C-alpha positions in Angstrom: 146.9 175.3 54.3 150.1 173.6 55.5 152.8 172.4 53.2 155.6 170.0 53.9 158.9 170.6 52.1 160.6 167.3 51.2 163.6 166.0 49.4 162.9 162.4 48.5 161.9 160.8 51.8 163.5 163.5 54.0 161.3 166.2 55.5 163.1 169.6 55.3 160.4 171.6 57.1 156.8 172.6 57.3 155.3 175.8 55.9 152.1 177.3 57.3 150.0 180.1 55.7 150.8 183.5 57.2 149.2 186.0 54.9 149.5 187.3 51.4 151.6 189.9 49.6 150.6 189.6 46.0 152.0 187.8 44.0 153.4 185.9 47.0 151.8 183.7 49.6 153.5 184.4 52.9 154.4 181.4 55.0 156.0 180.5 58.4 158.8 177.9 58.1 159.3 175.4 60.8 162.5 173.4 60.1 163.0 169.7 60.5 166.4 168.0 60.8 166.7 167.6 57.0 166.9 171.4 56.7 170.6 171.6 57.1 171.2 170.0 53.7 169.3 172.8 51.9 169.9 175.7 54.3 173.0 177.1 52.5 171.2 177.1 49.1 168.3 179.1 50.5 170.7 181.5 52.2 172.5 182.0 48.9 169.2 182.7 47.2 168.2 185.2 49.9 171.6 186.9 49.6 171.4 187.1 45.8 167.8 188.6 45.9 168.6 191.0 48.8 172.0 192.1 47.7 173.8 193.4 44.7 174.0 190.9 41.8 174.3 193.1 38.7 174.7 190.3 36.2 172.3 187.8 37.9 175.0 185.1 38.3 174.5 184.6 42.0 170.8 184.3 41.6 171.1 181.9 38.7 173.5 179.7 40.6 171.3 179.6 43.7 168.2 178.7 41.7 170.1 176.0 39.7 171.4 174.5 43.0 167.9 174.4 44.4 166.4 172.9 41.2 169.0 170.2 41.2 168.0 169.2 44.8 164.6 168.1 43.5 162.6 169.6 46.4 158.9 169.1 46.6 156.1 170.8 48.4 153.4 168.4 49.5 150.0 169.4 50.9 150.1 168.1 54.5 146.4 167.3 54.2 146.8 165.6 50.8 144.2 167.7 49.1 146.4 169.5 46.5 148.9 168.0 44.1 152.6 168.2 45.0 154.6 171.0 43.5 158.2 170.8 42.4 160.1 173.7 43.9 161.8 176.1 41.4 160.0 174.2 38.6 156.2 174.5 39.4 156.6 177.3 42.0 159.1 179.7 43.4 160.0 179.3 47.1 162.1 181.7 49.2 163.0 180.8 52.8 164.8 183.2 55.0 164.9 182.1 58.6 161.3 181.5 59.8 159.8 183.5 56.9 159.0 182.1 53.5 157.4 183.3 50.3 155.7 181.0 47.7 154.6 181.9 44.2 152.9 179.4 42.0 
């Protein structure tokens, strides 16, 4: 399955299935030009998850920023309904690697 990450009419990138690490679906992220608008927010999320964040403030701020961007995952083949990122599913992008949990 291939997903397209979009914000409104702007394509942020494409995500292709790369395996499974329960409870996450592993994906390969291929950026599109729209990526630059969201890149800092996904980097902040990765830093909060991978670093020290004893009170959870950095993680909460990163998730809030991503929610407010109203990102959507669309099935590139149109078979599955769209998912609202950080509302219907969790999405982490770190470079070319991504993890999805619905």
